[in-house]
FISE-871697 format. One record per residue: residue in three letters; x, y, z of N, C-alpha, C in turn. Coordinates in Angstrom, 2 decimals. Atoms other than C-alpha are relative to their C-alpha. Example, Ala and Ser with C-alpha at 12.3 -4.5 7.8 and 13.67 -1.06 7.14 Angstrom:
2
{ALA {0.89 -1.19 0.00} {12.30 -4.50 7.80} {0.90 1.20 0.00}}
{SER {-0.82 -1.19 -0.06} {13.67 -1.06 7.14} {-0.77 1.09 0.73}}
END
This chain:
277
{MET {1.29 -0.10 -0.09} {41.46 177.08 194.58} {-0.71 -1.04 -0.93}}
{SER {0.37 0.88 0.62} {39.38 174.23 193.46} {-0.94 0.37 -1.11}}
{GLN {0.87 -0.07 1.32} {37.49 174.13 189.87} {-0.95 -0.76 -0.08}}
{GLN {0.99 1.05 0.00} {35.40 171.25 190.87} {-1.69 0.57 -0.20}}
{LEU {1.58 -0.49 0.54} {31.60 171.97 189.17} {-0.76 -1.06 0.16}}
{SER {1.10 1.00 -0.12} {28.43 170.32 189.19} {-0.27 -0.51 -1.55}}
{GLY {0.00 0.80 1.26} {27.62 167.83 186.31} {-0.94 0.98 -1.14}}
{HIS {0.57 -0.51 1.17} {26.43 168.90 182.77} {-0.73 -1.32 -0.54}}
{LYS {1.01 1.07 0.57} {23.59 166.82 181.44} {0.21 -0.08 -1.44}}
{LEU {-0.02 0.50 1.31} {23.76 165.31 178.01} {-0.75 -1.09 -0.38}}
{GLY {0.98 0.90 0.18} {21.05 163.43 176.98} {-0.34 -0.81 1.26}}
{THR {0.01 0.84 -1.15} {20.89 160.46 179.57} {1.41 0.07 0.65}}
{ALA {-1.34 0.12 -0.64} {24.40 161.11 180.47} {0.16 1.31 1.19}}
{VAL {-0.60 -0.95 -0.77} {26.05 163.34 183.42} {1.19 0.32 -0.21}}
{VAL {-1.54 -0.14 0.27} {29.50 164.75 182.64} {0.19 0.94 0.86}}
{SER {-0.49 -0.97 -0.81} {31.46 166.34 185.30} {1.48 0.12 -0.04}}
{LYS {-1.30 -0.44 0.09} {34.82 167.96 185.27} {0.67 -0.27 1.36}}
{ILE {-0.80 0.48 -1.14} {37.48 166.29 187.55} {1.36 0.88 0.01}}
{PHE {-1.41 -1.10 0.14} {40.22 169.30 188.12} {1.22 -0.36 0.66}}
{GLU {-1.42 0.42 -0.60} {43.73 168.33 188.76} {0.74 1.40 0.23}}
{THR {-0.76 -1.37 -0.38} {45.55 171.81 188.39} {0.00 0.76 -1.33}}
{SER {-0.20 -0.94 0.83} {46.54 174.83 186.42} {1.04 0.25 -0.38}}
{LEU {-1.50 -0.06 0.49} {49.33 175.71 184.20} {-0.06 1.44 -0.59}}
{GLU {-0.17 -1.48 0.45} {50.48 179.44 183.30} {0.96 0.01 -1.21}}
{PHE {-1.06 -0.13 1.09} {52.19 180.06 180.10} {0.28 1.57 -0.56}}
{LYS {0.10 -1.24 0.64} {53.19 183.36 178.52} {-0.58 -0.36 -1.20}}
{SER {0.72 0.30 1.22} {51.00 183.92 175.36} {0.80 -0.15 -1.18}}
{ASP {-0.74 0.01 1.43} {53.73 184.38 172.94} {1.25 -1.18 0.00}}
{PHE {-0.65 1.06 0.33} {55.68 181.43 173.91} {-1.24 -1.36 -0.03}}
{LEU {1.02 1.07 0.21} {52.41 179.06 174.02} {-0.64 0.13 -1.56}}
{PHE {0.19 -0.17 1.57} {51.43 180.52 170.58} {1.06 0.99 -0.73}}
{PRO {-1.13 -0.80 0.57} {54.49 181.64 168.75} {-0.38 1.17 -1.28}}
{GLN {0.55 -0.86 0.64} {52.50 183.54 166.29} {-0.64 1.14 0.61}}
{TRP {0.68 -1.01 -0.78} {50.84 185.74 168.73} {0.46 1.66 -0.10}}
{THR {-0.78 -1.15 0.44} {51.06 189.29 167.90} {-0.52 1.20 1.06}}
{ASP {0.43 -1.27 -0.89} {49.13 191.33 170.43} {0.69 0.05 1.30}}
{ALA {-0.73 -0.07 -1.35} {50.52 192.20 174.02} {0.27 -1.20 0.47}}
{ALA {-0.15 1.62 -0.57} {52.02 189.24 175.61} {-1.02 0.29 1.26}}
{GLU {0.82 -0.01 -0.96} {49.84 188.20 178.50} {0.27 -1.31 0.71}}
{LEU {-0.15 1.42 -0.13} {49.84 184.97 180.79} {-1.59 -0.66 -0.25}}
{ILE {1.07 0.99 0.40} {47.33 182.16 179.57} {-0.03 -1.12 1.02}}
{THR {0.25 1.02 -0.75} {45.98 179.89 182.10} {-0.77 -1.26 -0.57}}
{LEU {0.50 1.14 0.33} {45.45 176.29 181.16} {-0.43 -0.81 0.99}}
{SER {0.46 0.93 -0.96} {43.33 173.89 183.15} {0.20 -1.26 -0.37}}
{VAL {-0.29 1.61 0.06} {44.32 170.25 183.73} {-0.88 -0.85 0.49}}
{HIS {0.93 0.57 -0.71} {41.56 168.02 184.13} {-0.68 -1.23 -0.98}}
{GLY {0.89 1.18 0.78} {39.53 164.91 183.30} {-1.32 0.06 0.18}}
{TRP {1.43 -0.32 0.34} {36.10 164.17 182.33} {-0.65 -1.16 0.62}}
{LEU {0.49 1.29 -0.29} {33.79 161.86 184.26} {-1.32 0.02 -0.62}}
{VAL {1.37 0.04 0.71} {30.67 160.61 182.47} {-0.43 -1.08 0.93}}
{LYS {0.82 0.94 -0.59} {28.08 158.80 184.18} {-1.30 -0.43 -1.22}}
{ASN {0.81 0.43 1.07} {25.88 156.95 181.45} {-0.80 -1.60 -0.06}}
{ASN {0.56 1.28 -0.12} {23.33 153.93 181.73} {0.57 -0.51 0.89}}
{GLY {-0.44 0.79 -1.07} {24.60 152.72 184.83} {1.51 -0.37 0.15}}
{LYS {-1.74 0.27 0.11} {28.55 152.88 183.73} {0.39 1.37 0.19}}
{ILE {-1.00 -1.33 -0.27} {31.13 155.20 184.78} {1.24 -0.14 -0.95}}
{TYR {-1.10 -0.16 1.08} {33.80 156.44 182.32} {0.79 1.34 0.44}}
{LEU {-0.98 -0.98 -0.40} {36.80 158.68 182.90} {0.62 0.28 -1.48}}
{ILE {-0.90 -0.54 1.21} {38.34 160.58 179.82} {1.27 0.92 0.32}}
{ASP {-1.47 -0.81 -0.55} {41.96 161.56 180.28} {-0.19 0.09 1.51}}
{THR {-0.05 0.00 -1.60} {43.39 161.43 183.61} {1.25 0.88 0.40}}
{GLY {-0.90 -1.17 -0.62} {45.88 164.53 184.05} {1.38 -0.67 -0.08}}
{ILE {-1.63 0.20 -0.18} {49.33 164.50 185.30} {0.26 -1.15 0.74}}
{GLY {-0.28 0.77 -1.10} {49.32 162.30 188.44} {0.94 0.35 0.93}}
{ASN {-0.61 -0.21 -1.44} {51.06 162.56 191.87} {1.67 -0.81 -0.14}}
{GLY {-1.56 0.76 -0.52} {54.86 161.87 192.76} {0.70 -0.54 -1.05}}
{ARG {-0.84 0.28 0.95} {56.31 161.56 189.41} {1.17 0.92 -0.33}}
{LYS {-1.39 -0.86 0.15} {59.84 162.59 188.44} {-0.28 0.38 -1.74}}
{ARG {0.20 -0.24 1.20} {59.24 164.40 184.99} {1.05 1.08 -0.42}}
{PRO {-1.03 -1.10 0.53} {61.54 166.61 182.51} {-0.29 1.27 0.64}}
{SER {0.42 -1.51 -0.46} {59.40 169.68 183.35} {-0.33 0.14 1.20}}
{PRO {0.61 0.01 -1.45} {58.92 171.07 186.81} {-1.31 0.14 0.03}}
{LEU {1.49 0.05 -0.13} {55.43 171.60 185.80} {-0.79 -1.11 0.19}}
{PHE {0.64 1.04 -0.12} {54.53 168.23 185.91} {0.92 -1.05 1.26}}
{SER {-0.79 0.91 -1.18} {57.06 166.85 188.80} {-0.41 0.04 1.39}}
{ASP {0.40 0.07 -1.27} {56.38 165.77 192.15} {-1.31 0.72 0.48}}
{LEU {1.40 -0.61 -0.19} {52.77 166.93 192.13} {-0.84 -0.68 1.28}}
{ASP {0.77 0.57 -0.78} {50.41 166.45 194.93} {-1.41 0.75 0.15}}
{ASN {1.38 -0.54 0.37} {46.72 167.05 193.75} {-0.73 -1.11 0.60}}
{PRO {0.90 1.03 -0.73} {43.72 165.58 195.38} {-0.94 -0.28 -1.11}}
{PHE {0.42 0.48 1.24} {42.56 164.28 191.85} {-0.99 -1.19 0.42}}
{LEU {0.96 0.96 -0.47} {40.84 161.25 193.53} {-0.94 0.38 0.98}}
{GLN {0.84 -0.51 -1.16} {39.53 163.21 196.42} {-1.30 0.42 -0.76}}
{ARG {1.11 -0.61 0.63} {37.58 165.07 193.81} {-0.77 -0.89 -0.96}}
{LEU {0.92 0.99 0.50} {36.38 161.88 192.10} {-0.79 -0.49 0.94}}
{ALA {0.81 0.61 -1.19} {35.13 160.79 195.46} {-0.96 1.02 0.27}}
{GLU {1.12 -0.93 -0.19} {33.14 164.17 195.68} {-1.13 0.02 -1.00}}
{GLN {1.11 0.38 0.68} {31.44 162.96 192.75} {-0.86 -1.27 0.07}}
{GLY {0.51 1.43 -0.08} {30.49 159.67 194.29} {0.61 -1.09 -0.80}}
{VAL {-0.60 1.03 0.78} {33.01 157.73 192.48} {1.15 -0.68 0.76}}
{THR {-1.30 0.50 -0.45} {35.68 155.27 193.88} {0.72 -0.66 -1.31}}
{PRO {-0.90 0.31 1.01} {38.75 154.21 191.74} {-0.65 -1.57 -0.61}}
{GLU {0.24 1.15 0.22} {37.42 150.67 191.97} {-1.54 -0.28 -0.96}}
{GLN {1.44 -0.21 0.60} {33.63 151.84 190.34} {0.34 0.23 -1.67}}
{VAL {-0.12 -0.53 1.01} {35.18 153.09 187.18} {-0.11 -1.04 -1.15}}
{ASP {0.13 1.26 1.09} {34.32 150.75 183.85} {0.88 0.26 -0.95}}
{TYR {-0.99 -0.28 1.14} {36.34 152.47 181.15} {0.86 1.38 0.37}}
{VAL {-0.87 -1.00 0.14} {39.25 154.94 181.03} {0.25 0.22 -1.48}}
{LEU {-0.14 0.03 1.50} {39.24 156.49 177.61} {1.01 1.04 -0.28}}
{ILE {-1.11 -0.95 -0.06} {42.57 158.27 176.61} {-0.18 0.64 -1.58}}
{THR {0.10 -0.65 1.46} {42.41 160.76 173.62} {1.34 -0.19 -0.73}}
{HIS {-1.26 -0.09 0.75} {46.27 160.83 173.30} {0.96 -0.38 0.96}}
{ILE {-0.76 0.63 -1.06} {49.38 159.35 175.03} {1.06 1.37 0.16}}
{HIS {-0.81 -1.24 -0.48} {50.66 162.86 176.70} {0.14 -0.15 1.43}}
{THR {-0.02 -0.04 -1.33} {51.85 163.48 179.97} {-1.30 0.38 0.87}}
{ASP {0.98 -0.57 -0.90} {49.05 165.51 181.14} {-1.10 -0.60 -0.44}}
{HIS {1.05 0.53 0.38} {46.67 163.24 179.76} {-0.22 -1.26 0.50}}
{VAL {0.00 1.22 -0.54} {47.62 159.71 181.22} {0.29 -0.31 1.48}}
{GLY {-0.74 -0.21 -1.34} {49.10 160.50 184.83} {-0.91 -0.98 0.96}}
{TRP {0.52 0.76 -0.94} {46.34 158.90 186.88} {-0.33 -1.05 -0.40}}
{ASN {0.37 1.79 0.57} {45.98 155.56 184.94} {0.75 -0.57 0.84}}
{THR {-0.62 0.81 -1.17} {48.52 154.40 187.64} {0.11 0.68 1.07}}
{SER {-0.44 -0.36 -1.47} {49.30 154.82 191.43} {1.25 -0.53 0.34}}
{PHE {-1.36 0.55 -0.84} {52.66 154.01 193.34} {-0.60 -0.62 1.33}}
{LYS {0.08 0.95 -1.09} {52.01 151.03 195.33} {0.90 -0.94 0.39}}
{ASP {-0.78 1.19 -0.15} {54.20 148.56 196.97} {1.23 0.24 -1.02}}
{GLY {-1.41 -0.38 0.81} {57.36 150.21 195.16} {-0.45 -0.19 -1.30}}
{LYS {-0.08 -0.05 1.63} {55.69 149.92 191.52} {-1.22 0.84 -0.29}}
{TRP {1.02 -0.37 0.61} {53.20 151.50 189.27} {-1.10 -0.92 -0.20}}
{VAL {0.99 1.07 0.20} {49.90 149.65 189.46} {-1.31 0.94 -0.75}}
{PRO {1.21 -0.96 0.17} {46.47 150.75 187.83} {-0.76 0.51 1.03}}
{THR {0.78 -0.94 -1.15} {44.63 153.32 189.86} {-1.54 -0.55 -0.35}}
{PHE {1.43 0.33 -0.03} {41.03 151.94 188.37} {0.31 -1.43 -0.43}}
{PRO {-0.37 1.39 0.11} {41.65 148.19 188.72} {-1.18 -0.97 -0.93}}
{ASN {1.09 0.56 0.58} {38.22 147.14 187.09} {-0.42 0.68 -1.49}}
{ALA {0.23 -0.54 1.24} {38.35 149.28 184.32} {0.88 -0.56 -1.31}}
{ARG {-0.72 0.29 1.30} {39.14 148.66 180.49} {0.68 1.40 -0.31}}
{TYR {-0.91 -1.43 0.73} {41.83 151.39 179.26} {-0.18 -0.14 -1.28}}
{VAL {-0.33 -0.09 1.56} {41.49 152.45 175.70} {0.78 1.13 -0.28}}
{PHE {-1.09 -1.00 0.37} {44.43 154.01 173.93} {-0.13 0.01 -1.69}}
{PRO {-0.38 -0.02 1.58} {44.79 155.03 170.36} {1.06 -0.90 -0.38}}
{GLN {-1.28 1.05 0.52} {47.07 152.26 168.53} {1.01 0.89 -0.18}}
{GLN {-1.24 -0.40 0.50} {49.14 154.58 166.86} {0.67 0.90 0.72}}
{SER {-0.68 -0.61 -1.11} {49.86 156.65 169.82} {0.61 -1.04 0.68}}
{TYR {-0.55 1.02 -0.74} {50.77 153.72 171.70} {1.21 -0.50 -0.92}}
{GLN {-1.21 0.91 0.95} {52.88 152.04 168.73} {1.10 1.10 -0.04}}
{PHE {-1.10 -1.12 0.29} {54.88 155.67 168.37} {0.85 -0.09 1.22}}
{PHE {-1.01 0.25 -1.03} {56.31 155.13 171.92} {0.74 -1.27 -0.07}}
{LEU {-0.75 1.28 0.09} {57.63 151.48 170.73} {1.16 0.34 -0.87}}
{THR {-0.93 -0.46 0.79} {59.75 153.31 168.39} {1.30 0.66 0.54}}
{GLU {-1.33 -0.74 -0.56} {63.30 154.54 168.64} {-0.46 1.41 0.15}}
{GLN {0.44 -1.72 -0.13} {61.87 158.33 168.07} {-0.68 0.10 1.15}}
{GLY {0.56 -0.09 -1.26} {59.34 157.70 170.69} {0.80 -0.23 1.05}}
{LYS {-0.53 0.07 -1.35} {61.71 156.65 173.45} {0.85 1.42 0.05}}
{THR {-0.95 -1.13 -0.33} {63.73 159.85 173.09} {-0.99 1.35 0.06}}
{VAL {0.85 -1.28 -0.45} {60.75 162.46 173.62} {-0.18 0.05 1.40}}
{SER {-0.02 -0.21 -1.47} {60.21 163.84 176.97} {-1.24 -0.63 0.60}}
{GLY {1.01 0.57 -0.58} {56.67 162.09 177.29} {0.40 -1.61 0.31}}
{TYR {-0.15 1.60 -0.36} {58.30 158.63 177.32} {0.05 -0.33 1.19}}
{ALA {-0.11 0.44 -1.31} {58.72 158.78 180.95} {-1.74 -0.41 0.66}}
{ALA {1.40 0.28 -0.21} {54.78 158.95 181.22} {-0.31 -1.35 -0.75}}
{PHE {0.36 1.37 0.81} {54.50 156.03 178.78} {0.45 -1.22 0.87}}
{LEU {-0.59 1.12 -0.70} {56.68 153.99 180.88} {-0.74 -0.18 1.11}}
{ASP {0.85 -0.06 -1.46} {54.67 154.54 184.27} {-1.26 0.31 0.06}}
{SER {1.48 -0.45 0.17} {51.36 155.52 183.08} {-0.80 -1.21 -1.09}}
{VAL {0.55 0.91 1.14} {50.73 153.12 180.07} {0.50 -1.53 0.09}}
{VAL {-0.69 1.32 -0.15} {53.24 150.13 180.30} {-0.75 -0.77 0.89}}
{PRO {0.66 0.83 -1.11} {51.73 148.97 183.60} {-1.57 -0.52 -0.45}}
{ILE {1.47 0.45 0.49} {48.11 149.00 182.04} {0.24 -1.24 -1.00}}
{VAL {-0.12 0.96 1.07} {49.22 146.82 179.20} {0.41 -1.24 0.65}}
{GLU {-0.33 1.33 -1.02} {51.16 144.44 181.83} {-0.77 -0.68 0.76}}
{ALA {0.92 0.44 -0.82} {48.01 144.11 183.74} {-1.05 -0.64 -0.78}}
{GLY {1.31 0.34 0.97} {45.90 143.11 180.70} {-1.26 0.80 -0.10}}
{LEU {1.13 -0.87 -0.14} {43.74 146.03 181.03} {-0.41 0.93 -1.30}}
{ALA {0.03 -0.81 1.16} {44.38 147.84 177.61} {-0.85 -0.67 -1.27}}
{ASP {0.46 0.20 1.22} {42.46 148.09 174.58} {0.30 1.07 -0.85}}
{PHE {-0.71 -1.06 0.72} {43.58 149.65 171.48} {-1.06 0.46 -1.30}}
{ILE {0.60 -0.37 1.18} {41.73 151.69 168.82} {0.69 0.30 -1.02}}
{PRO {-0.73 -0.24 1.17} {42.93 151.73 165.43} {-0.09 1.33 -0.65}}
{ALA {-0.23 -1.62 0.23} {43.97 154.91 163.64} {-1.14 0.51 -0.63}}
{SER {1.55 -0.39 0.48} {40.55 154.96 161.63} {-1.10 0.38 0.72}}
{GLY {1.07 -0.32 -0.92} {38.62 155.14 164.79} {-0.75 -1.26 0.29}}
{GLY {0.57 1.38 -0.25} {36.13 152.84 166.41} {-1.10 0.59 1.04}}
{VAL {1.09 -0.58 -0.93} {33.20 152.90 168.76} {0.08 -0.88 1.32}}
{ILE {-0.15 0.60 -1.44} {33.37 151.84 172.51} {-1.27 -0.11 0.73}}
{ASP {1.35 0.03 -0.74} {30.34 150.62 174.50} {-0.94 0.45 -0.44}}
{GLU {1.07 -0.50 0.79} {28.03 151.82 171.69} {-0.10 1.51 0.13}}
{ALA {0.20 -1.45 -0.35} {28.00 155.47 173.08} {1.11 0.86 -0.46}}
{PHE {-1.60 -0.69 -0.06} {31.76 156.52 172.58} {0.58 -0.26 -1.25}}
{GLU {-0.64 0.06 1.10} {33.15 157.10 169.14} {1.34 0.59 -0.01}}
{TYR {-1.36 -0.54 0.01} {36.95 157.78 168.67} {0.09 0.17 -1.53}}
{PHE {-0.22 -0.25 1.31} {37.86 159.24 165.50} {1.25 1.25 -0.01}}
{PRO {-1.36 -0.60 -0.03} {41.31 160.85 164.23} {-0.05 1.36 -0.01}}
{THR {-0.01 -1.34 -0.01} {41.88 164.49 164.77} {1.49 0.37 0.03}}
{PRO {-1.21 -0.16 0.17} {45.44 164.66 163.40} {0.66 1.21 0.39}}
{GLY {-1.03 -1.00 0.05} {48.32 167.21 163.80} {0.63 0.44 1.47}}
{HIS {-0.57 -0.42 -1.11} {48.76 167.92 167.54} {1.34 -1.13 0.49}}
{CYS {-0.98 1.19 -0.14} {50.70 164.29 167.88} {-0.24 -0.96 -0.56}}
{THR {0.05 1.38 0.72} {51.21 160.92 166.37} {-1.40 -0.57 0.76}}
{GLY {1.01 0.91 -0.31} {47.81 159.12 166.77} {-1.16 1.01 0.84}}
{HIS {0.87 -0.90 -0.84} {45.96 161.96 168.47} {-1.70 -0.12 -0.76}}
{THR {1.21 0.15 0.58} {42.12 161.41 168.52} {-0.94 0.89 0.98}}
{SER {1.09 -0.54 -0.57} {38.89 162.78 169.68} {-0.99 -1.03 0.12}}
{ILE {1.17 1.03 -0.45} {35.82 160.96 171.35} {-1.27 0.88 -0.11}}
{ARG {1.22 -0.22 0.07} {32.23 161.59 170.40} {-1.00 -0.56 0.87}}
{LEU {0.75 0.81 -0.94} {29.72 160.83 173.31} {-1.65 0.30 -0.93}}
{THR {1.19 0.05 0.40} {25.87 160.19 171.68} {-0.65 -0.41 1.12}}
{SER {0.69 0.55 -0.95} {23.31 160.11 174.44} {-1.49 0.68 -0.25}}
{GLY {1.44 -0.42 0.12} {19.62 160.65 174.14} {-0.29 1.25 -1.05}}
{GLY {0.16 -0.73 1.20} {19.89 162.42 170.79} {0.92 1.11 0.11}}
{GLU {-1.34 -1.28 0.20} {22.61 165.05 171.74} {1.40 -0.63 0.15}}
{GLN {-1.69 0.37 0.07} {26.32 164.95 171.29} {0.95 0.98 0.58}}
{GLY {-1.03 -0.56 -0.90} {29.29 165.79 173.34} {1.10 -0.41 -0.88}}
{LEU {-1.27 0.21 0.72} {32.87 166.13 171.88} {1.01 0.17 1.02}}
{PHE {-1.09 -0.49 -0.80} {35.85 165.81 173.89} {1.26 -0.29 -0.76}}
{ALA {-0.87 -0.16 1.42} {38.44 166.89 171.81} {1.39 -0.17 0.20}}
{GLY {-1.19 -0.11 -0.48} {41.55 166.60 173.64} {0.87 1.02 -0.49}}
{ASP {-0.52 -0.94 0.39} {44.00 168.76 172.29} {0.04 0.70 -1.42}}
{VAL {0.24 -0.75 1.19} {42.61 170.12 169.21} {0.23 1.56 0.10}}
{MET {-0.16 -1.35 -0.20} {42.59 173.42 170.84} {0.35 0.09 1.57}}
{HIS {-0.25 -0.09 -1.36} {44.31 174.82 174.08} {-0.58 0.92 0.71}}
{ASN {0.45 -1.31 -0.49} {42.96 178.18 174.53} {-1.35 0.68 -0.83}}
{LEU {1.21 -0.73 0.53} {39.61 180.08 173.68} {0.58 0.89 -1.17}}
{ARG {-0.10 -1.04 1.15} {41.30 182.51 171.33} {0.34 -0.76 -1.35}}
{GLN {-0.09 0.93 1.17} {41.97 179.52 168.95} {-1.32 -0.01 -0.75}}
{ILE {1.21 0.07 0.46} {38.31 179.74 168.51} {-0.26 1.01 -1.03}}
{GLN {-0.01 -1.11 0.68} {38.56 183.31 167.25} {0.89 -0.29 -1.29}}
{GLN {-1.15 -0.10 0.78} {41.76 182.78 165.50} {0.67 -1.50 -0.25}}
{PRO {-0.71 1.34 0.01} {42.18 179.08 164.54} {1.28 -0.18 -0.65}}
{GLN {-1.58 0.21 0.48} {45.44 179.81 162.64} {0.90 0.20 1.07}}
{LEU {-0.83 -0.01 -0.98} {47.02 180.24 165.94} {0.60 -1.13 0.17}}
{ALA {-0.50 1.35 -0.32} {49.28 177.26 166.42} {0.70 -0.05 1.14}}
{CYS {-0.45 0.15 -1.62} {49.98 175.94 169.84} {1.51 -0.59 -0.09}}
{VAL {-1.37 0.55 -0.04} {53.98 175.36 170.47} {0.12 -1.48 0.26}}
{PHE {-0.21 1.61 -0.47} {53.22 171.53 171.66} {-0.70 -0.47 -1.19}}
{CYS {0.58 0.77 1.07} {51.58 170.82 168.47} {1.06 -0.40 -1.07}}
{GLU {-1.05 0.63 0.95} {53.85 168.42 165.95} {-0.11 0.58 -1.35}}
{ASP {-0.17 -0.45 1.42} {52.59 169.46 162.75} {-1.06 0.91 0.09}}
{LYS {0.59 -0.82 0.07} {51.11 172.64 162.69} {-1.06 0.44 -0.97}}
{PRO {1.08 -0.01 1.13} {49.54 173.01 159.45} {-1.17 -0.67 0.26}}
{LEU {1.05 1.02 -0.18} {47.74 169.93 160.12} {-0.79 0.11 0.98}}
{ALA {1.11 -0.42 -1.23} {46.35 170.85 163.47} {-0.84 1.20 -0.20}}
{GLU {1.09 -0.98 0.28} {44.89 174.01 162.11} {-0.92 -0.61 -1.01}}
{LYS {1.18 0.40 1.03} {43.17 172.06 159.23} {-0.91 -0.94 0.94}}
{THR {1.08 0.79 -0.62} {41.87 169.74 161.81} {-0.89 0.78 0.84}}
{ARG {0.72 -0.99 -0.96} {40.96 172.51 164.24} {-1.13 0.72 -0.88}}
{LEU {1.17 -0.46 0.83} {38.80 174.14 161.38} {-1.10 -1.01 -0.29}}
{GLN {0.87 0.77 0.03} {37.30 171.09 160.84} {-0.89 -0.39 1.01}}
{VAL {0.70 0.07 -1.02} {36.20 170.40 164.01} {-0.76 1.41 0.55}}
{LEU {0.84 -0.78 -0.19} {34.89 173.74 164.73} {-1.08 0.23 -0.92}}
{GLU {1.34 0.13 1.16} {32.70 173.62 161.46} {-1.00 -1.01 0.66}}
{GLN {1.00 0.79 -0.10} {31.19 170.37 162.75} {-0.61 0.26 1.38}}
{VAL {0.92 -0.36 -1.36} {30.59 171.59 166.33} {-0.93 1.04 -0.12}}
{ALA {0.82 -0.80 0.29} {29.04 174.26 165.10} {-1.36 -0.29 -0.85}}
{ARG {1.13 0.56 0.97} {26.85 172.63 162.31} {-0.83 -0.88 1.11}}
{ASP {0.97 1.16 -0.70} {25.69 169.57 164.68} {-0.29 0.66 1.58}}
{ARG {0.26 -0.59 -1.44} {25.31 171.99 167.91} {0.47 -1.09 1.17}}
{THR {-0.58 0.72 -0.94} {27.63 169.77 169.76} {0.63 0.76 1.10}}
{THR {-0.66 -0.80 -1.08} {28.72 170.56 173.20} {1.43 -0.34 0.26}}
{TYR {-1.26 -0.03 0.03} {32.35 170.95 173.45} {0.68 -0.08 1.51}}
{PHE {-0.32 0.48 -1.56} {34.18 169.31 176.41} {1.72 0.37 -0.20}}
{SER {-1.55 -0.34 0.50} {37.88 170.99 176.12} {0.84 -0.79 1.11}}
{SER {-1.06 0.74 -1.14} {40.98 169.48 177.81} {0.54 1.04 0.85}}
{HIS {-0.95 -0.99 -0.54} {42.53 172.90 178.77} {-0.46 1.34 0.23}}
{PHE {0.91 -1.34 -0.15} {39.94 175.65 178.63} {-0.09 0.28 1.64}}
{SER {0.12 -0.43 -1.45} {39.63 177.65 182.13} {-1.56 -0.37 0.12}}
{GLY {1.17 -0.18 -0.17} {36.55 178.08 183.64} {-0.75 -1.34 0.26}}
{SER {0.56 1.11 0.05} {33.64 175.27 183.23} {0.72 -0.96 -1.14}}
{SER {-0.74 0.72 1.29} {35.90 174.20 180.15} {-1.08 -0.56 -0.69}}
{VAL {1.13 0.22 0.94} {32.48 173.60 178.44} {-0.72 0.77 -0.65}}
{GLY {0.73 -1.06 0.70} {30.51 175.39 175.78} {-0.33 -0.37 -1.34}}
{THR {0.32 0.54 1.55} {28.94 175.19 172.27} {0.54 1.37 -0.91}}
{ILE {-0.81 -0.97 1.18} {30.29 177.14 169.16} {-1.03 0.31 -0.96}}
{GLU {0.91 -0.39 1.15} {28.19 179.06 166.60} {1.03 0.45 -1.00}}
{LYS {-0.54 -0.68 1.03} {29.31 180.40 163.30} {-0.63 1.31 -0.25}}
{ARG {0.62 -1.49 0.39} {28.51 184.12 162.63} {0.91 0.56 -1.06}}
{HIS {-0.62 -1.00 1.10} {29.46 186.01 159.45} {1.65 -0.63 -0.18}}
{GLU {-0.95 0.80 0.23} {32.24 183.30 158.98} {1.24 0.12 0.96}}
{ARG {-0.79 0.27 -1.16} {33.56 183.68 162.36} {-0.33 -0.82 1.14}}
{PHE {0.76 0.88 -0.84} {33.02 181.27 165.45} {0.19 0.69 1.22}}
{ILE {0.32 -0.53 -1.01} {31.99 182.24 168.33} {-0.24 -0.91 1.40}}
{TRP {0.32 0.94 -1.14} {32.15 180.47 172.12} {-1.19 0.48 0.67}}
{GLN {0.90 -0.23 -1.20} {29.32 180.09 174.37} {0.05 -0.79 1.06}}
{PRO {-0.39 0.72 -0.98} {30.24 179.11 177.53} {-1.28 -0.67 0.93}}
{VAL {1.13 0.67 -1.06} {28.04 176.50 179.65} {0.49 -0.27 1.35}}
{GLU {-0.77 -0.06 -1.31} {28.63 177.07 183.27} {-0.80 -1.39 0.68}}
{GLY {0.58 1.38 -1.01} {28.47 173.89 185.65} {-0.86 0.47 1.22}}
END
């Protein structure tokens, strides 16, 4: 079932979810601290298309098709991601920027496509922006041993070799005036989030600060995929406070449904208010 949704207005920008696929995990696997009765948790995998001031941006690019990956969840996929992009009136050649929150298998896959026996940039006219610390990790001996190294080789290296890559320092930075990268550590080395300011409104593309709505009510729930769980929890609390205080629209990487909402703080508890597409 397609989860393609209509766009969300954010100031002068329009933000649309480009759905790729869903993944299911047992709750007590995804969150080792889970104490309730076990259940299945569905994670959405998608990118965010932003149209703003005549330019087109794509934030994170999912898993991609036709890859061989250590996990069967990511291997040999055949999803109509580019068709869903076309349904929003966008061809790959029209994308101006590809903004990556972090270099993990399910966030960089559509950076490239397989053509004439090699991986080439899917969005040939775009500047691809990567967190520098995340990129440099995969150049180390440790980086070469992790399961995500295959994605680095076929979805990041060809972009660099094509001369289309730009890098954001660990402290953060601004892209094209409207998008601000800032560090949100804990999930992985060099993890960042991206704030969009448009027409006096703010949106946050938080990457993997959170994986499921339960973490809004229980920020202490640590995802099994986070490398530094105490630091990830600290970051999660900071992001929740900021989003609630500033009335920022939260664009999640893995929440199901519209994947968009706002967060309120009531009596020291955070409450999710979904925004339907």
